[in-house]
C-alpha positions in Angstrom: 0.7 -83.1 193.7 4.5 -83.3 192.9 5.6 -83.3 189.3 7.2 -86.7 188.8 8.2 -85.9 185.2 10.7 -83.2 186.4 12.4 -85.8 188.6 12.4 -88.4 185.9 13.7 -85.9 183.3 16.5 -84.8 185.7 17.5 -88.4 186.4 17.4 -89.3 182.7 19.4 -86.2 181.7 21.9 -86.8 184.5 22.4 -90.4 183.4 22.9 -89.3 179.8 25.5 -86.8 181.0 27.3 -89.4 182.9 27.4 -91.7 179.8 28.9 -88.8 177.7 31.6 -88.1 180.4 32.5 -91.8 180.5 32.8 -92.0 176.8 34.9 -88.9 176.7 37.2 -90.2 179.5 37.8 -93.4 177.5 39.7 -91.2 175.0 38.6 -93.2 172.0 36.8 -90.2 170.3 38.1 -88.1 167.5 38.5 -84.4 168.1 35.3 -83.7 166.2 33.3 -86.3 168.2 34.8 -84.9 171.4 33.6 -81.4 170.5 30.1 -82.7 169.7 30.0 -84.6 173.0 31.3 -81.6 174.9 28.6 -79.4 173.3 25.9 -81.8 174.2 27.3 -82.2 177.7 27.1 -78.5 178.2 23.5 -78.4 177.2 22.7 -81.4 179.5 24.5 -79.7 182.3 22.5 -76.5 181.8 19.2 -78.5 181.9 20.3 -80.3 185.1 21.2 -77.0 186.7 17.9 -75.5 185.7 16.0 -78.4 187.3 18.1 -78.1 190.5 17.4 -74.4 190.6 13.7 -75.0 190.2 13.7 -77.6 193.0 15.6 -75.1 195.2 13.0 -72.4 194.5 10.2 -74.9 195.3 11.9 -75.8 198.7 12.3 -72.1 199.5 8.6 -71.5 198.6 7.5 -74.3 200.8 9.6 -73.2 203.7 8.3 -69.6 203.4 4.7 -70.9 203.4 5.5 -72.7 206.7 7.0 -69.5 208.2 10.5 -71.1 208.1 12.4 -69.0 205.7 15.9 -70.1 206.7 17.7 -72.9 204.9 20.2 -74.7 207.0 23.4 -76.3 205.8 23.0 -79.8 204.4 25.2 -82.4 206.0 24.9 -85.8 204.5 25.0 -88.8 206.7 28.5 -90.3 206.6 28.5 -94.1 206.5 31.9 -95.6 207.3 
C-alpha cells in the first residue's frame, strides 16, 4: 500500500517553500528576517529533495522487480 503521508508531507513542504520564496521576493523583509527565511528554505529544500530521492529509489526498485531496470527520459506533454 502506498504511503500517502510522504506525498502529503512533500506537497505541504513544497507549498511552504513557495510561500517563503514569494515573501522573500517581495523584498519587504529585514536582513535578519531574510536570513531566517533563507535558512528555513534550505531546510525545506533538503526535505523535498530527500522525498524526491526516496520516490526515485522506489521507482527504480519497482522497475527492477519487473525486470525493467532502465529508466527512460521523461518528456512532459506539451500543451499549446
